[in-house]
C-alpha positions as CSV (number, residue, x, y, z in Angstrom):
1,M,-156.9,-115.1,90.3
2,T,-160.4,-115.5,91.8
3,D,-159.7,-118.8,93.6
4,F,-156.8,-117.5,95.7
5,D,-157.9,-117.6,99.3
6,P,-155.0,-116.5,101.5
7,Q,-155.0,-117.4,105.2
8,V,-152.9,-116.3,108.2
9,G,-149.4,-117.8,107.9
10,D,-149.6,-118.3,104.1
11,Q,-146.7,-117.4,101.9
12,C,-147.7,-115.2,99.0
13,N,-146.2,-112.5,96.8
14,W,-147.0,-108.9,96.1
15,R,-146.7,-108.2,92.3
16,I,-145.7,-104.6,91.8
17,H,-146.1,-104.3,88.1
18,S,-143.0,-106.3,86.9
19,D,-141.3,-106.7,90.3
20,V,-142.3,-109.4,92.8
21,E,-141.9,-109.2,96.6
22,P,-142.4,-112.2,98.9
23,C,-144.7,-111.7,101.8
24,T,-146.5,-113.6,104.6
25,V,-150.2,-113.2,105.6
26,I,-150.4,-111.9,109.2
27,K,-154.2,-111.1,109.5
28,R,-157.3,-111.9,107.5
29,T,-160.9,-110.7,107.5
30,A,-163.7,-111.5,105.0
31,T,-162.7,-108.6,102.8
32,T,-159.1,-107.8,103.6
33,V,-155.7,-109.5,103.9
34,V,-152.8,-107.9,105.9
35,V,-149.3,-109.0,104.9
36,R,-145.7,-108.1,105.7
37,T,-143.0,-108.4,103.1
38,N,-140.1,-110.8,103.8
39,R,-136.5,-109.8,103.9
40,C,-134.5,-111.0,100.9
41,E,-130.8,-111.5,100.4
42,L,-129.1,-111.5,97.0
43,V,-127.3,-114.8,96.6
44,K,-126.2,-114.5,93.0
45,P,-126.4,-111.3,91.0
46,P,-128.0,-111.4,87.5
47,A,-125.8,-112.0,84.5
48,M,-126.1,-109.0,82.1
49,V,-124.8,-107.8,78.7
50,P,-124.9,-104.3,77.4
51,G,-128.1,-103.2,75.6
52,G,-131.6,-101.9,76.3
53,F,-131.6,-98.9,78.7
54,A,-128.3,-99.9,80.3
55,A,-128.1,-103.7,80.1
56,V,-130.1,-106.9,79.3
57,V,-130.4,-109.6,81.9
58,T,-129.4,-113.0,80.4
59,E,-129.8,-114.9,83.7
60,N,-132.0,-113.9,86.6
61,A,-130.7,-113.2,90.1
62,K,-130.9,-115.8,92.8
63,W,-132.5,-114.7,96.1
64,H,-132.7,-116.2,99.6
65,I,-136.0,-115.3,101.2
66,C,-135.8,-115.0,105.0
67,S,-138.7,-115.6,107.2
68,D,-137.9,-112.4,109.1
69,F,-140.6,-109.8,108.5
70,E,-141.3,-108.4,111.9
71,S,-139.7,-105.0,111.3
72,R,-141.6,-104.5,108.1
73,A,-144.6,-102.2,107.8
74,P,-147.9,-104.1,107.2
75,L,-149.7,-103.8,103.9
76,T,-153.4,-104.2,103.5
77,F,-155.0,-105.7,100.4
78,S,-158.8,-105.7,99.7
79,R,-160.8,-108.2,97.6
80,R,-162.3,-106.6,94.5
81,K,-165.4,-107.5,92.6
82,N,-163.3,-109.4,90.1
83,G,-161.9,-111.6,92.9
84,R,-158.3,-110.1,92.8
85,W,-156.6,-109.0,96.0
86,V,-155.4,-105.4,95.3
87,L,-153.3,-103.1,97.6
88,S,-155.9,-101.0,99.4
89,C,-154.5,-97.6,98.2
90,S,-154.4,-98.7,94.6
91,E,-156.9,-98.3,91.8
92,S,-158.8,-101.5,91.0
93,K,-158.0,-101.2,87.2
94,S,-154.2,-101.1,87.9
95,P,-152.3,-104.2,86.6
96,G,-149.9,-103.9,89.5
97,N,-150.1,-104.1,93.3
98,V,-151.8,-107.5,93.3
99,L,-151.4,-110.3,95.8
100,S,-150.8,-113.8,94.4
101,P,-150.0,-117.2,95.7
102,G,-146.4,-118.5,95.9
103,W,-143.3,-117.2,97.6
104,H,-140.6,-115.8,95.3
105,K,-138.6,-112.6,94.6
106,Y,-138.1,-111.0,91.3
107,Y,-136.5,-107.6,90.6
108,D,-136.8,-106.3,87.1
109,Y,-133.4,-104.7,86.2
110,G,-134.9,-103.3,83.0
111,F,-136.6,-100.4,84.8
């Protein structure tokens, strides 16, 4: 995602392998982006049937994303040579820990 250019106040998401956490940009420099994750409330639990490790999700959960993020610890992402924004403490080759545009929540119940 080399054309993603997050700015202060933008809503984005932190992809943690198969999970997704919504966050808001609170600070930006030329090479770093600082975000805080937003609080989420489960509105509707996922529909599941037995199978897999414990169950298979047949319908995803519904989440309400709250704009409250003040009490959350900030996370710093740095821009890599390939243009991706990666969590600063992560390896650049890792497929997870990437900042992406959009504001949504996803929890992978399969892990």
